[in-house]
C-alpha positions as CSV (number, residue, x, y, z in Angstrom):
1,M,0.0,0.0,0.0
2,T,1.5,3.3,-1.1
3,A,1.7,6.4,1.1
4,R,-0.9,8.1,-1.0
5,T,-3.3,5.2,-0.6
6,L,-2.7,5.2,3.2
7,E,-3.4,8.9,3.3
8,T,-6.7,8.4,1.3
9,T,-7.8,5.6,3.6
10,H,-7.0,7.7,6.6
11,D,-9.1,10.6,5.3
12,Q,-12.0,8.3,4.4
13,R,-12.0,6.7,7.8
14,R,-11.9,10.0,9.6
15,D,-14.7,11.4,7.4
16,Q,-16.8,8.3,8.3
17,M,-16.3,9.1,12.0
18,L,-17.2,12.7,11.5
19,V,-20.5,11.8,9.6
20,A,-21.4,9.3,12.3
21,A,-20.6,11.8,15.1
22,A,-22.7,14.5,13.4
23,E,-25.7,12.2,13.0
24,L,-25.5,10.9,16.5
25,I,-25.0,14.2,18.2
26,A,-27.8,15.8,16.2
27,Q,-30.1,12.9,17.2
28,R,-29.2,12.4,20.8
29,G,-27.3,15.5,21.9
30,F,-23.7,15.8,22.9
31,S,-24.0,14.6,26.5
32,E,-25.8,11.4,25.3
33,T,-23.3,10.5,22.6
34,R,-20.4,8.4,23.6
35,I,-17.1,7.7,21.8
36,A,-18.2,4.1,21.8
37,D,-21.4,5.0,20.0
38,V,-19.5,6.6,17.2
39,A,-17.0,3.7,17.0
40,E,-19.9,1.2,16.8
41,R,-21.6,3.0,14.0
42,V,-18.5,3.0,11.8
43,G,-17.3,-0.5,12.9
44,A,-14.2,0.7,14.6
45,S,-12.8,0.5,18.2
46,P,-13.2,3.4,20.6
47,A,-9.4,3.6,20.8
48,L,-9.3,4.3,17.0
49,V,-11.7,7.2,17.4
50,I,-9.7,8.6,20.2
51,Y,-6.5,8.2,18.0
52,Y,-8.1,10.4,15.3
53,F,-9.7,13.0,17.5
54,G,-8.1,12.8,21.0
55,T,-11.1,14.1,23.0
56,K,-14.9,14.1,22.7
57,D,-14.9,17.9,22.5
58,S,-12.6,17.7,19.5
59,L,-15.0,15.2,17.9
60,L,-17.8,17.6,18.4
61,T,-16.0,20.5,16.8
62,G,-14.7,18.3,14.0
63,A,-18.2,17.0,13.3
64,L,-19.5,20.6,13.1
65,R,-16.7,21.7,10.8
66,Y,-17.5,18.8,8.5
67,S,-21.2,19.7,8.5
68,E,-20.4,23.3,7.9
69,D,-18.1,22.5,5.0
70,T,-21.0,20.6,3.3
71,F,-23.3,23.6,4.1
72,Y,-20.9,26.2,2.5
73,S,-20.3,24.0,-0.5
74,A,-24.0,24.0,-1.2
75,A,-24.4,27.6,-0.3
76,D,-21.5,28.7,-2.6
77,E,-23.0,26.7,-5.5
78,M,-26.4,28.3,-5.0
79,L,-25.0,31.8,-4.6
80,G,-23.2,31.4,-7.9
81,R,-26.5,30.8,-9.6
82,T,-28.3,33.7,-7.9
83,A,-27.7,37.2,-9.2
84,S,-29.6,39.8,-7.1
85,L,-28.7,40.8,-3.6
86,G,-32.3,40.3,-2.3
87,E,-32.6,36.8,-3.7
88,R,-29.2,35.9,-2.3
89,L,-30.2,37.1,1.2
90,E,-33.4,35.1,0.9
91,M,-31.4,32.0,0.1
92,L,-29.1,32.5,3.0
93,V,-32.0,32.9,5.4
94,S,-33.8,29.9,3.9
95,L,-30.7,27.7,4.2
96,C,-30.3,28.3,8.0
97,M,-34.0,28.8,8.8
98,P,-36.2,25.8,9.3
99,Q,-39.3,25.9,7.0
100,G,-41.4,23.5,9.1
101,E,-41.4,21.6,12.4
102,D,-39.6,18.6,10.9
103,E,-37.1,20.6,8.8
104,L,-34.6,21.8,11.3
105,P,-31.1,21.4,9.7
106,G,-29.2,18.7,11.5
107,S,-26.3,21.1,12.0
108,W,-28.3,23.2,14.4
109,G,-28.3,20.4,16.9
110,L,-24.5,20.5,16.7
111,W,-24.5,24.2,17.1
112,F,-26.7,24.1,20.2
113,D,-24.3,21.6,21.8
114,L,-21.2,23.6,20.7
115,W,-22.5,26.8,22.3
116,T,-23.1,24.9,25.6
117,Q,-19.6,23.4,25.6
118,A,-18.0,26.7,24.5
119,F,-19.5,28.4,27.5
120,R,-17.3,26.3,29.8
121,H,-14.4,25.1,27.7
122,P,-11.9,27.7,26.3
123,E,-10.7,25.3,23.5
124,V,-14.2,24.8,22.2
125,A,-14.8,28.5,22.6
126,R,-12.0,29.3,20.2
127,D,-13.4,26.9,17.6
128,R,-16.8,28.6,18.0
129,I,-15.4,32.0,17.3
130,E,-13.8,30.7,14.1
131,L,-17.0,29.0,12.9
132,D,-19.2,32.0,13.7
133,Q,-16.8,34.3,11.8
134,R,-17.1,32.1,8.7
135,W,-20.8,32.7,8.6
136,R,-20.4,36.4,9.2
137,N,-17.9,36.6,6.4
138,T,-20.3,34.8,4.0
139,I,-23.1,37.4,4.8
140,S,-20.6,40.3,4.5
141,R,-19.4,39.0,1.1
142,V,-22.9,38.8,-0.3
143,V,-23.6,42.4,0.9
144,K,-20.3,43.7,-0.6
145,D,-21.1,42.0,-3.9
146,G,-24.5,43.9,-3.9
147,I,-22.6,47.2,-3.2
148,E,-20.2,46.5,-6.1
149,A,-23.1,45.7,-8.4
150,G,-24.7,49.0,-7.6
151,E,-27.8,47.4,-6.0
152,I,-27.4,49.3,-2.7
153,E,-25.4,52.3,-1.5
154,A,-22.1,51.7,0.3
155,L,-22.4,50.8,4.0
156,D,-20.6,48.8,6.7
157,A,-21.1,45.3,5.4
158,D,-19.0,43.7,8.2
159,G,-21.1,45.5,10.8
160,F,-24.3,44.4,9.2
161,S,-23.1,40.8,9.1
162,V,-22.5,40.8,12.9
163,T,-26.1,42.0,13.7
164,F,-27.8,39.9,11.0
165,A,-26.0,36.7,12.0
166,A,-27.0,37.2,15.6
167,L,-30.6,37.9,14.6
168,L,-30.7,34.7,12.5
169,D,-29.2,32.7,15.4
170,G,-31.9,34.0,17.8
171,L,-34.7,33.4,15.4
172,T,-33.7,29.9,14.6
173,I,-33.4,29.0,18.2
174,Q,-37.0,30.2,18.7
175,V,-38.2,28.1,15.8
176,A,-36.2,25.1,16.9
177,L,-37.8,25.3,20.3
178,R,-41.2,25.5,18.6
179,D,-42.1,28.9,20.1
180,P,-45.8,29.4,19.4
181,V,-45.2,33.1,18.4
182,V,-42.1,32.8,16.3
183,D,-43.0,30.2,13.6
184,P,-40.8,29.6,10.5
185,E,-42.7,32.0,8.2
186,R,-42.7,34.8,10.8
187,A,-39.0,34.3,11.5
188,F,-38.2,34.5,7.8
189,T,-40.2,37.6,7.4
190,I,-38.6,39.3,10.5
191,A,-35.1,38.5,9.1
192,M,-35.8,39.7,5.6
193,T,-37.6,42.8,6.8
194,F,-34.7,43.8,8.9
195,A,-32.2,43.2,6.1
196,A,-34.3,45.2,3.7
197,R,-34.5,48.1,6.1
198,E,-30.8,48.2,6.9
199,L,-29.6,47.7,3.4
200,G,-32.2,49.9,1.5
201,L,-34.0,47.1,-0.3
202,E,-37.8,46.9,-0.9
203,W,-38.9,43.5,0.2
204,Q,-42.3,42.0,0.8
205,P,-43.8,38.5,0.6
206,T,-46.3,38.2,-2.2
207,N,-48.6,35.2,-2.5
208,G,-46.1,33.0,-0.7
209,R,-43.2,34.3,-2.9
210,N,-40.7,36.8,-1.7
211,K,-40.0,39.9,-3.7
212,T,-37.0,42.2,-3.4
213,Q,-36.2,45.4,-5.2
214,R,-33.8,48.3,-4.9
215,R,-35.3,51.2,-2.9
216,S,-34.8,54.6,-4.6
217,D,-34.4,57.8,-2.7
218,D,-37.9,59.0,-3.6
219,G,-39.6,55.7,-2.8
220,R,-40.1,54.5,-6.3
221,D,-38.6,51.4,-7.7
222,G,-35.0,51.8,-8.8
């Protein structure tokens, strides 16, 4: 077996463990998921899982990173096919916002556990900062593209991304907890209404479809 083959096998085995960990943690929660559970699902020994990841906390952050890589790969592909700023923002909100009670993205279960662990474990907290910043950077990039395309006036895209990301986090938590007041449709509308107001876009849901436009200074369509 060549060195390249060994490396490929190593990567495949590691990815199998990350997928298993992501699935189990999303289903059961971090505290109820054991190293042995992950090992059993992939047909390996607990010692081998520890060899790859060292600690259970590292397995959690690794699983979330793997899940996020998949998320951003899909997001980048969709963004590449979407031209307008309004539609791109709608897409970002839809990707992270559950559309129904049974449609909560599995990665959110990982995020909930990551936030809990980050509160008490500095090493996990550092990973949380990096992962959150990746999301803010994505939002900021979309807004900057809209500025460069002349869809909106120049503004602080990085500052907007911090507020918008925090708003989306809070709304998704409410939806995930099945808050009777903040359902998926209302959360989506709140997020897009805020974005439109802050960025200068006309936006309104029409017959179940969301419409976005540039807002001109005199209130007419630009």
